[in-house]
C-alpha positions in Angstrom: 0.3 32.8 9.9 -1.9 33.7 6.9 0.5 32.0 4.6 0.5 28.8 6.7 -3.3 28.7 6.9 -3.5 29.1 3.1 -1.0 26.3 2.6 -3.0 24.0 4.9 -6.2 24.8 3.0 -4.5 24.0 -0.3 -3.2 20.7 1.1 -6.7 19.8 2.4 -8.3 20.7 -0.9 -5.7 18.5 -2.7 -6.4 15.5 -0.5 -10.2 15.9 -0.9 -9.8 15.8 -4.7 -7.6 12.6 -4.7 -9.5 10.5 -2.2 -10.8 7.4 -4.0 -8.5 8.0 -7.0 -5.2 6.7 -8.3 -2.7 9.6 -8.6 -0.2 9.5 -11.4 3.1 10.8 -10.3 6.1 10.4 -7.9 4.8 9.4 -4.5 7.1 11.7 -2.5 6.0 14.7 -4.5 2.3 13.7 -4.2 2.5 13.1 -0.5 4.2 16.5 0.1 1.0 18.1 -1.2 -1.1 16.4 1.4 -1.8 17.7 4.9 -0.1 16.0 7.8 -2.1 13.4 9.7 -4.6 12.8 6.9 -4.3 9.0 6.4 -5.5 6.2 8.7 -3.5 3.3 7.4 -0.8 2.6 4.8 -0.4 -0.8 3.2 2.3 -0.8 0.5 4.6 -2.9 -1.6 7.5 -0.7 -2.7 10.3 -1.6 -5.1 12.7 -4.1 -3.4 15.9 -2.5 -5.0 16.8 -5.7 -6.8 16.2 -4.6 -10.4 13.5 -7.3 -10.7 12.3 -8.6 -14.1 9.6 -11.2 -14.5 9.7 -14.0 -17.1 8.2 -11.6 -19.7 10.8 -8.9 -19.0 8.4 -6.5 -17.1 10.1 -4.4 -14.5 9.3 -1.9 -11.8 10.2 1.8 -11.7 12.9 2.9 -9.2 14.0 -0.7 -8.4 17.7 0.0 -8.6 18.5 3.2 -6.6 17.6 3.7 -2.9 17.6 7.5 -3.2 13.9 7.6 -2.8 13.7 5.5 0.3 14.2 8.0 3.1 12.2 10.9 1.5 9.3 8.7 0.6 8.9 7.1 4.1 9.4 10.5 5.8 6.4 11.7 3.9 4.5 8.5 4.6 5.1 9.0 8.3 4.0 12.7 8.1 0.7 12.0 6.4 -0.3 9.2 8.8 -2.5 10.1 11.8 -1.0 9.6 15.2 -1.1 6.1 16.7 -1.7 4.3 13.5 0.0 1.6 11.4 1.9 1.0 8.2 2.4 -2.5 6.8 5.2 -2.4 4.3 6.6 -5.3 2.2 10.3 -5.2 1.6 13.2 -7.0 -0.1 15.0 -9.2 2.4 18.4 -8.6 0.8 18.0 -4.9 1.3 16.4 -5.0 4.8 19.2 -2.7 6.2 18.3 0.1 3.8 14.6 -0.3 4.5 15.1 -0.3 8.3 17.2 2.8 8.1 14.6 4.6 6.2 11.7 3.5 8.5 13.6 4.4 11.6 14.8 7.7 10.2 11.1 8.6 9.5 10.1 7.8 13.0 8.4 4.4 12.5 8.7 1.7 15.2 8.7 -2.0 14.2 6.1 -3.9 16.2 5.6 -7.0 14.2 6.7 -9.1 11.2 4.4 -10.9 8.8 5.3 -13.8 6.6 3.1 -14.7 3.6 3.4 -18.4 2.9 3.3 -19.4 -0.8 2.3 -22.9 -2.0 4.5 -22.3 -5.0 8.2 -21.4 -5.6 9.0 -18.0 -7.0 12.6 -18.6 -7.6 15.2 -21.4 -6.9 18.9 -20.8 -6.3 20.4 -21.7 -2.9 16.8 -22.2 -1.6 13.3 -22.6 -3.0 11.9 -19.1 -2.3 8.3 -19.6 -1.1 7.4 -16.6 0.9 6.9 -12.8 0.9 7.4 -10.7 4.0 6.3 -7.4 5.5 6.9 -5.4 8.7 4.1 -4.0 10.8 5.3 -0.5 11.7 3.7 2.0 14.2 3.5 5.7 14.3 3.1 6.5 18.0 1.4 4.0 20.2 -1.7 2.5 18.5 -3.9 0.1 20.4 -3.7 -3.6 19.4 -6.5 -5.0 17.3 -9.4 -6.6 19.2 -8.8 -9.9 17.4 -5.1 -10.0 16.3 -4.4 -11.9 13.1 -1.6 -14.5 12.7 1.8 -13.3 11.7 1.8 -16.1 9.0 -0.7 -15.4 6.2 -1.6 -17.4 3.1 -0.4 -16.0 -0.2 -2.3 -17.3 -3.2 -0.9 -16.9 -6.7 -2.4 -13.8 -8.3 -1.3 -14.7 -11.8 0.5 -11.4 -12.1 -1.7 -10.5 -15.0 -1.8 -6.8 -14.2 1.6 -6.2 -12.7 4.8 -8.3 -12.3 4.5 -8.3 -8.5 0.8 -8.3 -8.1 -0.4 -9.2 -4.6 -3.6 -11.3 -4.1 -6.5 -9.5 -2.5 -7.0 -12.4 -0.2 -3.6 -11.6 1.5 -4.4 -7.9 1.8 -8.0 -7.9 3.1 -7.2 -9.4 6.5 -4.5 -6.7 7.1 -6.9 -3.9 6.1 -9.6 -5.2 8.4 -7.2 -5.7 11.3 -5.4 -2.3 11.2 -8.2 0.1 10.0 -11.9 0.7 10.5 -14.8 1.1 8.0 -14.6 4.5 6.4 -10.9 5.0 7.1 -8.6 6.3 4.4 -6.1 3.6 3.3 -3.2 4.8 1.2 -0.7 2.9 -1.0 2.1 5.2 -2.2 3.5 2.4 -4.5 0.1 1.1 -5.7 1.1 -0.8 -8.9 -2.1 -2.4 -10.2 -4.1 -1.1 -7.2 -4.5 -4.3 -5.3 -4.4 -2.5 -1.9 -6.9 0.1 -3.2 -9.3 -2.6 -4.5 -9.1 -4.6 -1.2 -9.8 -1.4 0.7 -12.8 -0.4 -1.3 -14.3 -3.9 -1.1 -14.2 -3.8 2.7 -15.7 -0.4 3.1 -12.7 1.8 3.3 -11.7 4.9 1.2 -8.5 4.6 -0.8 -5.7 6.6 -2.2 -3.2 5.1 -4.6 -0.1 6.7 -6.1 1.7 5.2 -9.1 4.6 6.6 -11.1 4.5 4.3 -14.1 2.0 5.6 -16.7 1.0 2.1 -17.9 0.4 0.7 -14.5 -1.5 3.9 -13.5 -3.8 3.3 -16.5 -4.3 -0.4 -15.4 -4.9 0.6 -11.8 -7.5 3.2 -12.7 -9.3 0.8 -15.0 -9.3 -1.9 -12.3 -10.8 0.4 -9.7 -13.6 1.3 -12.2 -14.3 -2.4 -12.5 -14.3 -2.8 -8.7 -16.8 0.0 -8.3 -19.1 -1.7 -10.9 -18.8 -5.0 -9.0 -19.8 -3.3 -5.7 -22.8 -1.6 -7.4 -23.9 -4.8 -8.9 -23.6 -6.6 -5.6 -25.7 -3.9 -3.9 -28.3 -4.1 -6.6 -28.6 -7.8 -6.3 -29.1 -7.5 -2.6 -31.8 -4.9 -3.0 -33.6 -7.1 -5.6 -33.5 -10.1 -3.3 -34.4 -8.2 -0.1 
């Protein structure tokens, strides 16, 4: 019993030190150090298992092997509080592997979101003009008071910071709909910290985890700029008040 209590205290202490930070490391290992039921909402864009390369040759860690899928989402489920949500983007060509990992962890699919693009990412058999994500539940969360559409606009981010950088305008409605002010929003595959930036801008706490050293540096620097933006905005409000 004493050993268990000590372990819980160590996990809680670890979580307190990493809230509102970007952790550099493997997300499965990092989440294992966190206490169960400590996160209010997960919004994440993991590798799609397609060995993606952008036009400049940039890639994404762990985008070939699916060995991380089940362990990572098992931990994601464990750290989420009961009756909460996860929104997870995925690669449509590997949807069977993602579904197996989500169901194995305990998640229940309750919705599907399409992000409509005004531009074409790739052309082969079709012009590919959308991204997609599943809305997944842990337990039985209550529906939002004002549900958002399952078709959302996806503006071009420019991908300056990351090869698959998501626009804040696509993430903010999800965060507002599936979490409350002050909640802890986590992104285990945070890339350039788009989820974390969106969360902070709408009054949530954040926790990002990124395995790639360069993207971790970019994400940390970006969050510093977001904090400066928030402080400047508050200062301008006080001056004008």
